[in-house]
C-alpha positions in Angstrom: 5.5 3.2 22.0 6.8 0.8 19.3 10.2 1.1 17.9 12.6 -0.8 15.7 13.3 -3.4 18.5 9.6 -4.3 19.0 8.6 -7.7 17.7 5.4 -9.6 17.1 4.3 -11.8 20.0 3.1 -14.7 17.8 5.1 -17.0 15.5 6.0 -15.1 12.3 5.5 -16.2 8.7 4.6 -13.9 5.8 3.7 -15.2 2.3 4.5 -12.0 0.5 7.9 -13.2 -0.8 6.0 -16.0 -2.6 3.0 -13.8 -3.9 4.1 -10.3 -4.4 6.1 -8.2 -6.9 6.4 -4.5 -6.0 8.3 -2.2 -8.3 9.6 1.3 -7.4 9.9 4.1 -10.1 13.7 3.4 -10.3 13.1 -0.3 -11.1 13.9 -1.6 -7.6 11.8 -4.7 -6.8 10.8 -5.8 -3.3 8.2 -8.3 -2.0 6.5 -5.5 0.0 6.9 -2.0 1.3 8.2 -3.3 4.7 11.1 -5.2 3.2 14.6 -4.0 4.4 16.3 -5.4 1.3 15.7 -5.2 -2.4 15.4 -8.4 -4.6 16.4 -7.0 -7.9 15.8 -4.3 -10.5 13.7 -4.6 -13.7 16.0 -2.1 -15.5 18.7 -4.8 -15.4 16.7 -8.1 -15.6 13.3 -9.3 -16.8 10.4 -9.9 -14.4 11.0 -13.7 -14.6 14.7 -13.3 -13.9 14.0 -11.1 -10.9 11.2 -13.4 -9.6 13.5 -16.4 -9.3 16.7 -14.5 -9.0 19.2 -14.6 -6.1 17.4 -11.8 -4.2 14.0 -13.4 -4.1 15.4 -16.8 -3.4 17.4 -15.6 -0.4 14.4 -13.6 0.9 12.2 -16.6 0.7 14.8 -18.8 2.4 15.2 -16.4 5.3 11.4 -16.1 5.8 11.1 -19.9 5.7 13.9 -20.3 8.2 12.4 -17.8 10.7 15.2 -15.2 9.9 12.6 -12.5 9.2 14.4 -9.9 11.4 17.1 -9.7 8.7 14.6 -8.7 5.9 11.5 -7.2 7.4 10.5 -4.3 9.6 8.9 -5.4 12.9 6.1 -2.9 12.8 4.5 -4.6 9.7 1.0 -5.7 10.5 1.4 -8.8 8.3 3.9 -10.1 10.8 1.0 -10.1 13.3 -0.9 -12.6 11.2 -3.9 -10.4 10.7 -4.0 -10.0 6.9 -5.2 -12.7 4.5 -4.6 -12.8 0.7 -6.6 -16.0 -0.1 -9.4 -15.7 -2.7 -11.8 -17.9 -4.6 -10.5 -18.1 -8.2 -12.8 -17.6 -11.1 -10.8 -18.0 -14.3 -9.0 -21.3 -14.8 -5.7 -19.9 -15.8 -5.7 -17.8 -12.6 -6.9 -20.8 -10.6 -4.1 -23.1 -11.9 -1.4 -20.5 -11.0 -3.1 -19.8 -7.6 -3.1 -23.5 -6.7 0.5 -23.9 -7.7 1.5 -20.9 -5.7 -0.3 -22.1 -2.6 1.5 -25.4 -2.8 4.9 -23.7 -3.2 4.1 -21.5 -0.2 3.2 -24.6 1.9 6.4 -26.4 1.1 8.5 -23.1 1.4 9.9 -23.4 -2.1 12.5 -20.8 -2.9 12.4 -21.3 -6.7 8.9 -20.9 -8.0 7.0 -22.2 -11.1 4.0 -19.9 -10.2 4.0 -16.3 -11.2 3.4 -13.3 -8.8 -0.3 -12.8 -7.9 0.0 -9.4 -6.2 1.6 -6.4 -7.8 2.5 -2.8 -6.9 3.7 -0.4 -9.6 5.1 3.0 -8.6 5.3 4.2 -12.2 6.9 7.6 -11.3 7.1 10.1 -8.5 5.0 12.7 -10.4 2.6 14.3 -8.0 0.4 17.4 -7.7 1.3 17.9 -4.0 4.5 18.5 -2.2 4.0 17.0 1.3 6.5 18.0 4.0 7.3 14.4 5.0 7.5 12.8 1.6 10.7 10.9 0.9 10.2 11.0 -2.9 12.3 13.5 -4.7 10.2 15.6 -7.1 13.2 16.3 -9.2 13.7 12.6 -9.8 12.3 12.1 -13.3 13.0 8.3 -13.4 10.0 6.2 -14.4 9.3 2.6 -15.0 10.2 1.6 -18.6 7.6 0.6 -21.2 9.3 -2.8 -21.4 8.1 -3.5 -17.8 4.5 -2.8 -18.6 4.8 -5.0 -21.7 6.1 -7.9 -19.7 3.5 -7.3 -17.0 0.7 -7.5 -19.6 1.8 -11.1 -20.4 1.1 -11.9 -16.8 -2.4 -10.4 -16.5 -4.0 -13.9 -16.5 -2.3 -14.7 -13.1 -3.0 -11.4 -11.4 -5.0 -11.1 -8.2 -4.4 -7.5 -7.3 -2.5 -4.6 -8.9 -1.8 -1.7 -6.6 -1.5 1.7 -8.4 1.0 4.1 -6.7 2.7 7.3 -7.4 3.3 10.2 -6.8 -0.4 10.6 -7.5 -1.5 7.7 -9.7 -4.4 9.6 -11.3 -1.9 12.2 -12.4 0.4 9.7 -14.1 -0.4 9.1 -17.7 1.0 5.6 -17.9 -1.1 4.3 -14.9 -4.2 6.0 -16.3 -3.7 4.2 -19.6 -3.2 0.9 -17.8 -6.4 1.3 -15.8 -8.4 2.6 -18.9 -7.3 -0.2 -21.2 -7.2 -3.2 -18.8 -9.3 -6.0 -20.2 -11.6 -6.4 -17.2 -13.9 -9.0 -18.8 -11.1 -11.2 -19.8 -9.4 -11.3 -16.4 -12.2 -11.3 -13.8 -9.8 -12.3 -11.0 -7.6 -9.2 -11.3 -8.6 -6.4 -8.9 -7.0 -3.0 -8.5 -5.9 -1.3 -5.3 -5.6 2.5 -5.5 -3.4 4.8 -3.3 -4.3 8.4 -3.9 -4.2 11.8 -2.3 -7.8 12.3 -3.1 -7.3 15.5 -5.0 -8.2 14.2 -8.5 -11.9 13.3 -8.6 -13.3 14.6 -11.9 -16.0 12.6 -13.6 -13.6 11.2 -16.2 -11.3 9.8 -13.5 -14.2 8.4 -11.5 -15.3 6.7 -14.8 -11.9 5.1 -15.2 -12.2 3.5 -11.8 -15.9 2.6 -12.2 -15.1 0.1 -15.0 -12.5 -1.7 -12.9 -12.8 -4.4 -10.3 -11.4 -2.7 -7.3 -10.5 -4.3 -4.0 -9.8 -1.2 -2.0 -8.7 2.4 -2.1 -6.6 4.3 0.4 -6.7 8.1 0.5 -3.8 9.9 2.2 -5.1 12.9 4.2 -2.8 13.2 7.3 -4.9 15.9 8.9 -8.3 16.5 10.5 -8.4 20.3 10.0 -7.8 22.6 7.1 -4.9 24.4 8.8 -2.9 21.2 9.5 -3.7 19.8 6.0 -2.4 23.0 4.4 0.8 22.8 6.4 1.5 19.1 5.7 0.0 18.5 2.2 1.4 21.6 0.5 -0.5 22.5 -2.7 -3.7 20.8 -1.6 -7.0 22.1 -0.3 -8.7 20.3 2.6 -12.3 21.0 1.4 -11.5 19.9 -2.2 -10.0 16.7 -0.8 -13.0 16.0 1.4 -15.3 16.5 -1.5 -13.3 13.9 -3.4 -13.3 11.6 -0.5 -17.1 11.7 -0.4 -17.3 10.9 -4.1 -14.9 7.9 -3.8 -16.8 6.6 -0.8 -20.1 6.8 -2.7 -18.5 4.9 -5.6 -17.0 2.3 -3.2 -20.5 1.7 -1.8 -21.9 1.4 -5.3 -19.2 -0.9 -6.5 -18.6 -2.8 -3.3 -15.0 -1.8 -2.5 -13.6 -0.4 0.7 -12.3 3.1 1.0 -9.8 3.8 3.8 -8.4 7.1 5.0 -4.6 7.1 5.7 -2.9 9.1 8.4 0.9 9.2 8.6 1.7 10.1 12.2 4.3 12.9 12.5 5.4 15.8 14.7 2.9 18.3 13.1 -0.3 16.2 13.2 0.1 13.7 16.2 -2.5 15.6 18.3 -5.1 15.2 15.5 -5.1 11.4 15.6 -8.3 11.2 17.7 -10.1 13.8 15.6 -9.1 12.0 12.4 -10.5 8.7 13.7 -13.7 10.5 14.6 -13.9 12.1 11.1 -13.4 8.7 9.4 -16.1 7.2 11.7 -18.5 9.9 10.7 -17.8 9.1 7.0 -18.3 5.4 7.7 -14.8 4.3 6.7 -11.7 2.8 8.3 -8.3 4.4 9.0 -4.8 3.3 8.3 -2.4 4.9 10.8 1.2 4.8 9.5 4.5 5.2 11.1 7.0 7.7 9.9 10.1 5.8 8.9 13.9 6.2 8.9 16.0 6.9 7.0 13.6 8.4 4.4 12.3 11.1 6.6 15.5 11.9 8.6 16.0 15.4 7.2 12.4 16.6 7.5 12.2 16.9 11.3 8.7 15.3 11.2 10.0 12.0 12.7 10.8 13.8 16.0 7.4 13.3 17.7 6.8 14.4 21.3 6.5 11.1 23.3 3.9 12.4 25.7 1.8 13.8 22.9 1.9 10.5 21.0 1.0 8.5 24.2 -1.9 10.8 24.8 -3.1 10.7 21.2 -2.9 6.9 21.1 -4.9 6.5 24.2 -7.7 8.8 23.0 -7.7 7.3 19.5 -7.9 3.7 20.8 -11.0 4.6 22.8 -12.6 5.9 19.6 -11.8 2.9 17.4 -12.1 0.1 19.9 -14.9 -2.4 19.4 -17.8 -2.2 18.7 -16.6 0.5 16.4 -16.1 -1.0 12.9 -12.5 0.1 12.4 -10.4 -3.1 12.4 -7.6 -1.6 10.3 -7.3 1.3 12.7 -7.0 -1.1 15.6 -4.5 -3.2 13.7 -2.3 -0.3 12.7 -2.5 1.4 16.1 -1.1 -1.8 17.6 2.2 -1.2 15.8 2.8 1.9 17.9 2.6 -0.1 21.1 
């Protein structure tokens, strides 16, 4: 079983410090969700000041020098070299920034002339569920300021992917506005990634997504049965979520984007890992298995997973998702457990 001392077995380099700008609801900026250290805060500095500020410069330097252990979590699948952010540009403004960014990555520059290509915006923690393992504080009313979205709009020409995160992004007015008003025709290179709990799937919401260029959608479920779902994802209904999942899968097939189901492994659901993989297989989608992390979950008890139960569940699940099954993400994310 993997732990914080496990390390990738191949040479490590990740381009995220050169490509990505991820903002939490309190303004904290990181290159990715697996970063151990923050690189700035957009409540104190502009996007440009943070992008080439001391935090990002130091992060890039450590990655370039092979000092990734100081800044990254070893379970990150990107450290295993299995994910690729390269694209074929369409718009010339995007293409120029893309080429410049690729050149800066190649020479391991720490101060960049290119702008971020990949974004993640956690606009607020507002959500319609209260999951037992969630690290977000539902009483925390902080949200990204309008000035951030105004600055972000100026960088639309250079965007490759924008990940919408909450809380529940479809329940957050500012994110719905961004998705509804984004000038799709003007910026054909910009794609959206959506992280949802699958509970909001009315026709208006589906219409908002239908007009966008979408790269992928991940729906957090964390259970294979109604009873476990009700215990973990408090306030939700398993059958309603499954109905939404089927709608999103149908839209993904129509529009050509992947829908993944997400399963955060914890004490109360570990035995359902194989059943969840089978459920996803029946639906024709892939699975993201996630690790429960310290220190966010330290007071929930869900991080205390029975070792034998996990080993047994892993073995059974790997049999289900192994080739020729078309579940490469499941294989990749299971590998981080050992």
